[in-house]
N, C-alpha and C positions, 0 to 999 in steps of 0.2 A: 505494500497498501503509499501507494504516496505520504498519505496524515497520516499521525493518531487521531483519532476524534478526540474533540474537545465537549467538555461536558453534558452539551446540548445534544453528541451524536452519541448513534453507536453501529456497530459494522456490523453489516448483514449476510450473511452466510447462506448461501444456497449450494453450497456441494463441493467434491474434492477433485480434483485430475491428478494422473500422475505424473506428466512429462510436458512443458509450455509449451501454451499454446498460441495461438495469432487472438488477443483480443477482440471478439465481435466491438463493433460500432453500434451497443446500446446504451441506454441507459436504466437502469438500475429498478427496482419496486417504487420508487418514489418520483419518478420518470426526474430525474433531476440531477443526483450524480450516477457517475458514469461508474461504470462497475472495471475490476480491480483483478489480475493477482497477486496474492500473498504466497511464500512459499516457506518451509515450515518442517525443519524433518522427515525431510524426502515427504514431502505433500502438498500441493499447492491449492490451496483456497480461493473461490471465486468470489470473493466478495464485493459490497459498497456500501456507502456510506449511507447512515437514512439520520432522521432527526428523531427522536429522542420524541418527545412532546407527540407525533404521532403518533406510535404505534400505545401511549402512554392515557390519554386521552381518551379510548377510547369506549362508551358505551354498547359491551357486547347485548344488553340486553333488548334494547330499540332493537330491532333481528332488521327494517326496514333500512337504516342506520347503518345500522355493521354491512349486511351488505353490499350496499352502494358503496363503503369504505373500502371490501374487501373484495371486489369482486376485480377493477383492474389491478387491484395489486396484488392479486394472485394471480392475473394474464402474465402482470410483467417478469414473475417468477415463472412463469413457467415455460414464457419468451427464451428468459437469462441461459435456462437450462436446454432450451432445445438449439438455439446457437449453439456453445458447446458441446449438443452433443453431436454439433455434422461434422466436427473435428476430432472427434473421438471419445474413448468409454465418457463416463462422469457419473462420479460418487454423491445424488440428488438427494436432499435434506427439505422437507417439508418446509412448510412457507412460517415467517415472522421468526426460527435462528439470529437471539441478535448476539454481541460479546459487547460491552460497557469496555476493551481494551481491546489491543494487540494483545498486552501477556497471555489476559482469559482464554482467549484463542488458541495463542498461541503450547498454551498446556493442554488445551481438548483436542490438539492437532501432534503432539510429543503422547499422551496420555492412549489416544486413538489409532496411530502412523501402523501398525503395525496392523488394524484387524480393516480397517479403510484399506490401508494394501491390499486383503488380502480382498477384497469385492471387489475392487478396480481390476484386478489378472481377470478373477474370474468373469466378468461381466463387456469382456477386453469382446471388440469386438460384437458384438451381438446384439440384439436390439428384444424389450421387454413384449409381448403380443398380451390381451387377451385374448379370452374368451367363453360365450356366455353363452348358455344350453340352459333351453329352456321346454319343455315336456305340456304336449296339452292328449289328459287322461284317458280323454274319451276318443279323441281318437285314436291313440294307441291299440288300446281294449279291438277298433273297427279293424284296425291294419295286423291284429295278431289275429285274428277268429276268421279276417279273410286270408292271412299262408297261411292258417291248417286246414279249412275249406280246401281249401288250390292245392294242397299237400296231397289231399287224401289224411291226413291225420281221421279228424272227427269227416260225421258224416249228423246233415241232417231228416229228417223224418218229413214225406213227400202231403201229407198235410199239414194244410199251413195254420190252423191253427194250434198243431204239434209244433211243426217245427216255429211258429212266435214264443210261446211254452222254451222251448233247446234252448234259438237265441239267445233268450235271458239268461237263461242260466248259463250258460254259455258267459255269456259277457261280465256273468257277478262272480265263474269264476276266474276270472282275468283280470278282475278289476281289485283283488286280492290276491292274483298272483301279482300284480304291476309293478311292485316296488320290487324286491327282489329280481324281476327284470330290466329292471331301471337299471339299477347296478351291473348287471353283466355287463347290459349296448354298455354302458359306460365307461366301467372298468377293458369293454371288446375295442372303444372309440381311442381313450388314452393309452393303448397295449402300439392302436394302429398310427399315433404320432412320435412318441418318444424317439424310435430314430429319430428324428429331425432340429430333437434339441438340446441342450446344455442340461437345461436347469426345471424346475416345476414347482407353483404353488399354490394351494385352493385359496380361494379369494371368501369375503364374506358373500356371504346368498339373498336378493334384493328380491321385492316383485314374485315372479313366479320362476325363480330359476331355479330350475335343481343341482345345477354345480355350474361354476365359474371357477377359471383357471389365469393363472400368472403363465406363458410360458418368454424364459428363453431362450430366444433363437438368433443362432449365427446366422449373421446375414447371408450367405452365401448361399442357407436354407428358408431361408424368406418364402422364395417362387412359389418353393415343392411345400413348404406349409400350408400357404394359404393354396393351390391346387392342390393336395389333400383334403382338408376344411370343404373343399365345394363340391367331393364324391365324397365325403363323411355324408356333407345338407343332402345331396340328391339323396341316398341309399335309404337315408333312417328317417324322409321326411314320410311317406306312409303311416311312418308310426308315430305321426304327432311329434316330434326333435326338432327344430329347430335350433341353427346357432348364427349368433352376432360373432364377427369377430373383429376387436378396434387397436389400433398401433398405425406405427412403436408407440413407446412412449420409453423416455426415461428410469430406469431394470430399478425404480421403487422398493417394489417388492422382493427382489433378491440384492439393493444394499443393504445387508441388515448390519 
């Protein structure tokens, strides 16, 4: 850093890189101070100065005001991370990591140097991609019923009344077995993707999702991964599965 923060300022930390980078022409979260690099103990911190009052005076209980304050700053935080991602791996930190002075920053860099360096080596030349999986359970049952009928593993009576009752019974049985079938299907999906990925972890489920994975994928395997997901989506569509792929993201899930 070119200057030590004064008593009205703090150091805002975006993340760490291992090798020197060209600092992109981009302003920091406050849209005033420039982004800088600061080296210590084998790590390089991506930082900028901010005014303390900008963070200390915030009333988080006023949701509308909080969102109006947070949204542009969070977007600028992400923009800084993305600019450095274009040059190589970055160990990203969540929004709002502040240090009162350079000594405090250096202390953290010395304490965490080994683990951050190991994570940066792990995520090098990779991108994080997200895969969310949803399931329409009624459609899944219909697809499984159709599969059983087409394969000849079950047959239905010709009489309309008896046929309807038997179909309803089969649907109830399939619904009862659906969770086990879904787990097996998800295992098969994961195993078909595994050769293309370096690492993976499960993310928090939201809404009607049945699975949410984060994958760390080498850049050269991304196109193959996307093609494989397209094929999986086609194969499992009759069974009510839908897939949403997003990325590339900074490797937040793997910067432990």
